N, C-alpha and C positions, 0 to 999 in steps of 0.2 A: 800301593805295592807290598805286600804283608809275608815280612820272617819270623818264626822262630826260631831263634838259637839256642844250645846251652854252652857250660863251661863249666867245669869242676876245680877249686882252689883246696890245693890243699890247708886251710883252718878254719876255727872255728866257725858257725855263722854267724854270731857278736860279732868277730873279729871283723868277718868280709861286710856284715849291714854297715856295721860305721864306716866301715872304709868307704862302700862305695855310696852313700847319702853324702861324703864329704869329696861333693866336686871338685873343687883344687888339688885334692890329695890325689886322685885320679884321672883327674884329665890329661896330665903329661904321659901318662899309658897308652894312649890310645894317639897312634901317631899320625900328627899331619896339624893336632891340635894343640889349642893355647888359650887361655882363660887371659883376658884383659882387664876386669874388671868384676862388678858387682853394682849393683844399685838396691837402693831401699826396701824395693818393692821382691826382693831374693834373686831379682832376673841375674844370672851370669853373661856376660858378655865377650864374646871371644873369636877366635879367628879358628876353619879347619883347611888346610891345603891339600889337593890330593891332585897327580900326577897320573893320568894313566898314557904311557904310549906318548903321543905327539900331542893329548890333549892336558891342560891344566886349567882347575878351576882354583878361585881362591874365595871362599866364603867368609861373608862377617855375619854375625848375629846373634841373638843370645840365648841361653838353655835356663831352664826353670823345675827344678822337682813340685810339681804342680799335688802330689799325695804323697804321703807316708802310712802306710799302717805296719807302725812296728811288730803287734801281736803274729799279724801273718806274713812280715817279711816281706812285703811289700811295695813296691815306689816307682812312682808313675811320670815322667819327664817332658817335658815337650822342648824340644829344640825348633829353629827357626835360623834360614839364614838364606842373604842373598849372594850372588856373583861380584865382584869388588866392582867388576867390567860389566855390569848391568845384563851381563847374558845369561841368564839364569837363577835356581834359587830351589831350596830344599825348604821340608819339612818334617818331621818325624814326632808320633808321640813312641814312647818307648814304657813300657811294664816289666820292669825288674823284679821276677819273685827269685825266695832262696828257700831251700830246704838242707837241712843235714843229712849227708850220704858220706857213710864210712870214714868218721873221722874227721870230717872237710866239708864243703859246702856248695851244693850243685846251682846255681846261675840261671836262669831260663829268665832271657829276651825276649820279648812280645813287642813286633815293633812294626809298626804302620806308618809307610811315608810316601813323602810324594816327592821326584825330582824333574823342574824343567830345564832347560836350559841342553849345553854340548854335552853334558854329560849324561843326559835322560836316552842316547840311544844306545850307553851300556847297560841300560836294563833289559834289553831283549835279550833272549838266548839265554839269561840268565846271571850273564857277566856279574851283575850289580852285587847281587844273593853270595857267588863265589868270591869277589872281590870282601867283602863284605865280612865274611867268615873268616877269610886268613887276618883280616883287620882284628876281627874276635879273639883268633890267635892268641896274635902279638899280646892286644889286651891283658888276656887272662898269663901268659906269661910274665910280664912286667908286674903285673899287681900280684902276681903269687912271690916276685924276685922282693916287692914292699914291704909284703905281710910277712916275711921269713925274715928279714932285717932285724937284727938284735936290738930289743931298745935300749939308750944308754941305763945305766944302772943311776939306783935314786940317788945315789950322793954325787956326782958328778952331774956337770953341768950342760946340758945341751948346745952343741954349738948352732948357731940359728942354720935353718935351711939354706941351703945353696937356694939363686935365684933359677928358676924356670928357666930348660934349656929353651931357645929359638926353635920353633915350632920348624922341624924337616917337613920340606913335602911328602905325602904317602908314597911310595913307590916308585915311578916310576916307570921306565922299559922295566928294572927287574921285576918288580910285584905284577906287572902286564904278563910279563912273559911266564913268571911261574904258577898264575893264575891257566893261564894255558894251558899248560905243561900238566896241571892237577885235571883238568879238564880231559886232555887226550889220554892221560890216564886209567881215568875213571870208562872214557870210553873201551878202552883195548881192552879193562876187565870184565865189563860187562860184554865185551864181541866174546870174548874165551870161553865165559860162561854160556854163552848161549851156543858154543862148536863143540 
């Protein structure tokens, strides 16, 4: 399955680039994601917990930046994970590109992914795409807030960063219901435009 998504961040492209290639810095912005370690080959180990309605999946896997082109502001990531209960898995290649727009930065994420197991059934009818769009909005809002936070003054000793919070499962009933509501609203807008 392929998806092309964009989001804007109100920060200079150099700042956004530095943040997005710092996996440990941005991972907490993705709901349900936790980085648990990194090996000598640059692979980040982590977990991703997603709960959609009655279905919960807990993926354990790896994420690695396989290619960066700073001049073109393009980074390629490879992610792979398996459900802890052995009930499916997921793999993805994500190509992030950035461009400066109106004093900020537009990020385009071109994702090619495969999901097997219990969550695969949500791929039918575009549900996975809608959920991904919702998660990307939350990620962009979190990233914006982190980049807008003031840096400590040069003469102040910055306190050590707090430990990352325990990952909360993505969504649950509220995420599932809100995605269904968004789909219904789009359907109604299309229906009224035709009439």
